[in-house]
Phi, psi and omega in degrees: 000145181296106188293328184291326183242349185064018176279153176268115177286121183236135177260124182262118183245116187096115189239024177279213186310297186285320178301320179295319180293319178293320178299320178298320178298312179298319181301325184265359182253126180297334186284342180250151173226113180289123180257355177177153175242130184238129168200159181278339182247206186275355186300327181294325179290318178298315180295316181300322178296321178297329184264013175096005175067028188257357189254151177288141183246141182222144175267334188244124185296311183294322177295322179295319177301313181294319185287323189261338181047062184285162171275332184212157179230136174252119185250112179230038180271184176292150189302333183290351177256350189303310184300306184298317182293318181294314181297319177298321178297316179295321178298335179264013175076028183256148164284156184228128163254127183228136177293152175289154352284159183302324178203178180261017172204159178294316179300321178297319180294324178292324178292321177296315179300319179294321180295321178297317181295316181296320181282346183058045178239161183279141175231114177243130181257139188285068174268083191299328182292339177290344181252007185263112183307321182291319178291325176298320178292320178302315179297315182297316180293319179302322181293346179265003184269007180084183180229148358283165176254147169248118184245122184240118182215147172207166172205083175274139185235117177279070188284141179207170180059225182302319184293330177290326173298315180300313183293320177297321177294319178299321185286355172292336181237333185219151174274162177303323183286343173273308185297309179275326188299330182301326177302308190278330171297318178299318178298315179300317180296324176295320183294317187264331185044048177228157184286127173288136185244334182205145173233149170229140180211152176229156179209162179216142177261107188258009182206149174273001181282357179240158184303147175305136179093346176266165180222145182250004171228134176211153175222134182236154175228134179241135172250133181253160183301327183275007180095352178291152177226148179228146181229135177218140182228136176214132175222144179235139171138164183293347180271351187291144177279145175263011174276123178054052178265353186230077180251126178221097197216131179229134183236134175222177181304330184269356180146205182215159176222135185223142169276126179244103184243090183295319180285306183295335179265013184272177182300135176080004183257355190293333178250022177269116179300321179301319184287335187297334181262357182283142177241315177074308178204153176241128179255126180248119179254132182258130186276349185301132180231160180266191183290350175257012181064023177263149181295139182266352184214135178287164177296145174261144176240131173253113182278129184237034185297336182262025184290168182289146175272179186300317180295319179296326177291320176296323176300319180294322177300318182285332172295322177295316178299315179301314181298320179298320180287308187293323186250013175051050180292138177284116184256017184305309182294320178303315182287319178300318179297322180293317178294320182296314180295325178290322177299317179295317181298318179289330173296323177295319178299319177296322179295320178300313186286327181271344184060033179222154172297153177238126176277142181256000000 
């Protein structure tokens, strides 16, 4: 750590959507000092201009590591580089913040976790919904609906322009149900806190713009030990429908709870990163009925119009990273949950390709 100022020198690797947001957080936090921006393309120059043009720019990650000698590294590159970049950072004595997924394989995620433990450095994975007050409330209310739970979620994206380039690049290493699915699988696991026992999944290749054998639409189903079930759907591409692309719904014996996002779920919002974290309102339905089978209580609405925006959520993620470093927070459960959600997501990917259920 920089002894003269006690700031954490951080190297930002990957300067696209999420990398730019994390860099903005570091730029505005006194506790961090950006020592370099790394990307293979022009995104680092665009980001640097947004940040006042004051930071060193690098095309090569390893050269940047050697030149800047950071205390920490923020990795927001494509998933096929996550494992190698994170392990290299730990070998250089750095703490790591890494965007989800932790790696592009389960074995890879376990190697990253082991490298963090061996280096005795912090590893924080970018599960942004864990830092979202509205989603935290959504999980808490769902836990009050009794057991078993039925969890219905999706995020289909009618991607075009720049976002279709991003999605095609992502699909060189991961399917939509793995890349996006880890968020919502993690949410389901938080809601039920029960062991997942089986997954079933289906997928379809709706475009020749992605490699043979890959798919850009997928749907997964998870069965839990306590009888709960979860469903998640994700599709990417210009052919995707914007009808019912934003479903966040949980049903239990005592009622149901749903995120109702009229704006974020509106036309033209399906491939907006900003809209993906918006909730706006939570509707709570109570199942209690009287002797005439009529409901005894009206639905409750929790208005969330003043919720945090995407940048503010990224700021919260970096405060969590800072706290983990400064106060030596034990991240064992955080890392285990990240590996676990990735293990479930890859089991779903295996189910798509084998056309068979996969036992966990």
